Residue frames relative to the residue before (quaternion, step in Angstrom):
aa qw qx qy qz dx dy dz
M 1.0000 0.0000 0.0000 0.0000 0.00 0.00 0.00
K 0.6476 0.5574 -0.3194 0.4096 3.62 0.96 -0.79
R 0.6484 0.5034 -0.3206 0.4726 3.40 1.13 -0.90
F 0.5728 0.5860 -0.3799 0.4293 3.66 1.00 -0.74
W 0.7595 0.4117 -0.2211 0.4525 3.57 0.70 -1.10
L 0.5699 0.5517 -0.3784 0.4771 3.51 1.25 -0.35
L 0.6380 0.5257 -0.2977 0.4774 3.54 1.04 -0.95
I 0.6286 0.5369 -0.3067 0.4717 3.59 0.90 -0.86
I 0.6777 0.4835 -0.2967 0.4679 3.57 0.83 -0.96
C 0.6586 0.5120 -0.2941 0.4665 3.57 0.95 -0.89
I 0.6206 0.5254 -0.3373 0.4745 3.62 1.03 -0.72
L 0.6327 0.5580 -0.2872 0.4537 3.61 1.02 -1.07
F 0.6521 0.5052 -0.2929 0.4835 3.60 0.91 -1.12
G 0.6695 0.5470 -0.2729 0.4220 3.53 0.84 -1.06
L 0.6491 0.5016 -0.2616 0.5085 3.51 1.01 -0.96
Q 0.7213 0.4180 -0.2998 0.4638 3.54 0.75 -0.72
S 0.5947 0.5369 -0.3686 0.4714 3.60 1.09 -0.42
F 0.6632 0.5019 -0.3037 0.4648 3.51 1.05 -0.94
S 0.6843 0.4830 -0.3125 0.4481 3.62 0.91 -0.89
Q 0.5994 0.5403 -0.3445 0.4797 3.66 1.14 -0.44
Q 0.6750 0.4882 -0.3057 0.4610 3.52 0.98 -0.73
T 0.6637 0.4739 -0.2825 0.5050 3.56 1.12 -0.68
A 0.6590 0.4701 -0.3425 0.4769 3.53 0.93 -0.68
A 0.5682 0.6061 -0.3934 0.3937 3.67 0.97 -0.55
K 0.7181 0.4136 -0.1717 0.5328 3.59 1.02 -1.01
K 0.1638 0.7654 -0.6164 0.0864 3.56 -0.07 1.08
V 0.2595 -0.7643 0.5866 0.0666 3.70 -0.62 1.27
Y 0.7829 0.2565 -0.0868 0.5601 3.54 0.77 -1.08
H 0.1357 -0.8053 0.5731 0.0679 3.49 -0.95 0.99
P 0.2980 -0.7579 0.5174 0.2628 3.77 -0.31 1.03
E 0.7051 0.4820 -0.3366 0.3965 3.67 0.88 -0.59
A 0.4613 0.6942 -0.4296 0.3475 3.57 1.34 -0.12
D 0.3460 -0.6991 0.5681 0.2624 3.59 -1.25 0.40
A 0.3472 -0.7905 0.4803 0.1543 3.45 -0.08 1.45
S 0.6370 0.4983 -0.3483 0.4739 3.65 0.92 -0.83
K 0.6711 0.4964 -0.3093 0.4556 3.60 0.71 -0.57
A 0.6718 0.4898 -0.3058 0.4640 3.50 0.99 -0.75
I 0.6429 0.4917 -0.3132 0.4968 3.57 1.04 -0.74
A 0.6392 0.4941 -0.3641 0.4634 3.72 1.10 -0.73
D 0.6137 0.5246 -0.3532 0.4728 3.66 1.04 -0.79
A 0.6816 0.4796 -0.3320 0.4418 3.55 0.81 -0.86
K 0.6143 0.5397 -0.3681 0.4427 3.54 1.00 -0.70
K 0.6228 0.5315 -0.3330 0.4676 3.74 0.90 -0.76
S 0.6594 0.5361 -0.2726 0.4511 3.52 0.92 -1.05
A 0.6887 0.5126 -0.2484 0.4486 3.39 0.93 -1.41
A 0.6731 0.4823 -0.3272 0.4551 3.69 0.92 -0.78
K 0.6153 0.5770 -0.2799 0.4583 3.61 1.14 -0.74
N 0.8241 0.3056 -0.1021 0.4659 3.38 0.95 -1.15
K 0.3571 -0.7588 0.4357 0.3269 3.51 1.54 0.05
K 0.3805 0.6532 -0.5104 0.4099 3.51 0.61 1.43
H 0.3942 -0.6062 0.6179 0.3088 3.52 -1.42 0.21
I 0.4461 -0.6565 0.5512 0.2570 3.50 -1.44 0.23
M 0.0916 -0.7696 0.6248 0.0952 3.64 -0.84 0.86
V 0.1481 -0.7861 0.5995 0.0269 3.52 -0.63 1.24
F 0.1354 -0.7457 0.6456 0.0938 3.62 -0.76 1.06
V 0.0977 -0.7537 0.6474 0.0575 3.48 -0.78 0.99
G 0.3046 0.7318 -0.5562 0.2497 3.43 -1.09 1.25
G 0.2533 -0.7379 0.5719 0.2535 3.49 -1.21 -0.72
N 0.6334 -0.5763 0.3926 0.3354 3.39 -1.36 0.42
W 0.5641 0.6087 -0.3222 0.4555 3.39 1.47 -0.33
C 0.6429 0.5574 -0.2725 0.4492 3.52 1.33 -0.61
T 0.4165 -0.7200 0.5030 0.2349 3.63 -0.67 1.13
W 0.7489 0.4340 -0.2663 0.4240 3.56 0.75 -0.84
C 0.5021 0.6136 -0.3777 0.4782 3.40 1.46 -0.24
M 0.6988 0.4209 -0.2548 0.5193 3.63 0.71 -1.27
R 0.6240 0.5535 -0.3816 0.3983 3.64 0.89 -0.68
L 0.6291 0.5513 -0.2801 0.4710 3.52 1.05 -1.09
D 0.6587 0.4924 -0.3118 0.4759 3.72 0.84 -1.03
R 0.6930 0.4998 -0.2674 0.4455 3.48 0.76 -0.97
F 0.6200 0.5352 -0.3072 0.4845 3.54 1.10 -0.66
L 0.7323 0.4245 -0.2454 0.4726 3.49 0.87 -0.96
S 0.6580 0.4794 -0.3272 0.4798 3.58 1.07 -0.49
E 0.7069 0.4437 -0.2895 0.4686 3.73 1.05 -0.34
N 0.6300 0.5273 -0.2957 0.4874 3.55 1.35 -0.13
D 0.2446 -0.8099 0.4966 0.1942 3.55 -0.09 1.01
S 0.6212 0.5263 -0.3692 0.4480 3.69 0.96 -0.49
L 0.6380 0.4930 -0.3054 0.5066 3.58 1.09 -0.81
K 0.5857 0.5796 -0.3486 0.4466 3.58 0.92 -0.65
T 0.6612 0.4854 -0.2963 0.4894 3.57 0.91 -1.01
F 0.6684 0.4761 -0.3414 0.4583 3.69 0.80 -0.74
L 0.6293 0.5742 -0.3097 0.4224 3.62 1.13 -0.93
N 0.6337 0.5572 -0.3341 0.4199 3.49 1.17 -0.82
E 0.5699 0.5720 -0.4124 0.4217 3.60 1.19 -0.08
Y 0.7273 0.4229 -0.2457 0.4815 3.57 1.28 0.02
E 0.3532 -0.6217 0.5933 0.3699 3.60 -1.06 0.12
V 0.1939 -0.8117 0.5481 0.0564 3.59 -0.74 1.10
V 0.0438 -0.7629 0.6444 -0.0307 3.46 -1.05 1.17
H 0.1665 -0.7441 0.6355 0.1212 3.53 -1.13 0.69
V 0.1168 -0.7713 0.6250 0.0286 3.51 -0.75 1.25
N 0.4058 -0.7407 0.5116 0.1575 3.54 -0.84 1.13
Y 0.0113 -0.7347 0.6781 0.0142 3.53 -1.20 0.77
S 0.3091 0.7489 -0.5357 0.2379 3.57 -0.37 1.25
K 0.6767 -0.4647 0.3228 0.4712 3.52 -1.22 0.08
E 0.6091 0.5698 -0.3166 0.4517 3.56 1.28 -0.60
N 0.8079 -0.1255 0.0953 0.5679 3.50 0.91 -0.69
K 0.2210 -0.8174 0.5295 0.0524 3.62 -0.37 1.33
N 0.3213 -0.7513 0.5385 0.2058 3.73 1.17 -0.10
E 0.1029 0.8443 -0.5210 0.0710 3.56 0.90 0.58
K 0.6279 0.5433 -0.3178 0.4578 3.65 0.89 -0.86
V 0.6944 0.4496 -0.2455 0.5054 3.48 0.71 -1.26
L 0.6840 0.4681 -0.3450 0.4404 3.76 0.67 -0.74
H 0.6247 0.5075 -0.3821 0.4541 3.52 1.10 -0.68
S 0.5979 0.5692 -0.3436 0.4478 3.64 0.96 -0.78
L 0.7212 0.4187 -0.2249 0.5039 3.65 1.07 -0.81
Q 0.5513 -0.6414 0.4006 0.3524 3.56 1.24 0.43
E 0.6003 -0.6432 0.3588 0.3117 3.69 0.96 0.98
P 0.0273 0.8371 -0.5438 0.0534 3.55 0.85 1.11
Q 0.5809 0.6202 -0.3900 0.3546 3.72 1.10 -0.49
R 0.4657 0.6750 -0.4360 0.3707 3.54 1.32 -0.09
F 0.6955 0.4610 -0.2470 0.4926 3.55 1.25 -0.58
G 0.6144 -0.5686 0.3806 0.3930 3.58 1.21 0.29
F 0.4308 -0.6997 0.5254 0.2210 3.64 -1.36 0.10
P 0.5446 -0.2223 -0.8050 0.0774 1.45 -1.95 1.58
V 0.1255 -0.7700 0.6205 0.0801 3.52 -1.29 0.41
I 0.2486 -0.7929 0.5441 0.1166 3.57 -0.98 0.85
V 0.0761 -0.7659 0.6339 0.0760 3.49 -1.05 0.93
I 0.1630 -0.7480 0.6304 0.1283 3.49 -0.95 0.86
L 0.1010 -0.7676 0.6326 0.0222 3.45 -1.07 1.13
N 0.4731 -0.6815 0.4613 0.3146 3.66 -0.98 0.48
E 0.7029 -0.4679 0.2651 0.4656 3.65 -0.96 -0.03
K 0.6371 0.4889 -0.3255 0.4990 3.58 1.22 -0.10
G 0.5853 -0.5929 0.3844 0.3976 3.67 1.30 -0.09
Q 0.5266 0.6258 -0.4248 0.3881 3.58 1.23 0.01
Q 0.5126 -0.6674 0.4860 0.2357 3.38 -1.00 0.92
I 0.0212 0.8050 -0.5929 -0.0041 3.53 -0.78 0.92
M 0.8156 0.1034 -0.0507 0.5670 3.77 1.01 -0.16
T 0.0236 0.7365 -0.6724 -0.0695 3.54 -1.16 0.59
Q 0.0964 -0.8287 0.5510 0.0172 3.57 -0.65 1.04
N 0.3467 -0.7125 0.5870 0.1659 3.38 -0.91 1.19
T 0.3282 -0.8048 0.4454 0.2149 3.63 -0.36 1.18
A 0.4226 0.6611 -0.5313 0.3193 3.61 1.07 0.12
F 0.6710 0.5223 -0.3229 0.4155 3.61 1.07 -0.68
L 0.6576 0.4872 -0.3325 0.4686 3.57 1.30 -0.02
E 0.4979 0.6450 -0.4198 0.3997 3.50 1.39 0.00
E 0.0089 -0.7064 0.7074 0.0212 3.37 -1.62 0.45
G 0.8578 0.0072 -0.0676 0.5096 3.47 -0.64 1.27
R 0.7292 -0.3452 0.2397 0.5401 3.57 -0.47 -1.05
G 0.7033 0.3841 -0.2238 0.5547 3.54 1.28 0.48
Y 0.5961 -0.5477 0.4412 0.3873 3.54 -1.18 -0.48
S 0.4096 -0.6967 0.5462 0.2203 3.46 -1.32 0.73
A 0.4363 -0.7147 0.4950 0.2322 3.57 -0.73 1.18
E 0.6159 0.5526 -0.3423 0.4452 3.58 1.02 -0.64
K 0.7187 0.4523 -0.2762 0.4502 3.41 0.73 -1.15
I 0.6313 0.5189 -0.3392 0.4661 3.69 0.97 -0.71
A 0.6223 0.5376 -0.3264 0.4660 3.52 1.01 -0.97
D 0.6907 0.5093 -0.2989 0.4175 3.56 0.71 -0.87
F 0.6567 0.5137 -0.2707 0.4812 3.46 1.15 -1.02
L 0.6485 0.4950 -0.3066 0.4904 3.70 1.03 -0.80
K 0.6623 0.5303 -0.3214 0.4205 3.61 0.87 -0.69
I 0.7537 0.4624 -0.2236 0.4101 3.61 0.84 -0.89
W 0.7309 0.3681 -0.2748 0.5048 3.55 1.16 -0.33
T 0.3682 0.7292 -0.5199 0.2498 3.73 0.99 0.41
Y 0.6879 -0.4501 0.3883 0.4165 3.58 -1.18 0.32
K 0.6766 0.5324 -0.2605 0.4369 3.53 0.79 -1.22
K 0.6400 0.5526 -0.2828 0.4528 3.59 0.95 -0.90
I 0.7677 0.3889 -0.1400 0.4896 3.43 0.80 -1.23
N 0.7856 0.1158 -0.1152 0.5969 3.62 1.12 -0.37
P 0.1259 -0.8582 0.4975 -0.0064 3.52 0.44 1.46
């Protein structure tokens, strides 16, 4: 009986530790003003001659968090990602950002996460279903690198 209770206590501490780790990393913020974030990115993109990369997803989405972790842990992908102004737009039961997503031509129809590329003027030039960037139970560095390279400001405006 003691082993049973010890096992239960270990599981509870493990779950608490796991929930603290996942709660610590919030990529998507339901309380954020997505319209303002995109407007700010547009100003910065125009000034810095960059395109805007909008990630749409939520902290509840395993693949969204997996993509964020994959991008942040891969130095070569971070280099390509620096060619963009990056915005995360939340989609969750707390805030679906329906108005913003409508203005982005309903990218959620592709599932989550989804990537929308805007030019420096805020005009949409690409929506990417991230399923095509997957490989096995994760993402492909090669596929993501190819995607990031072809939609930069410099590639489209040589």
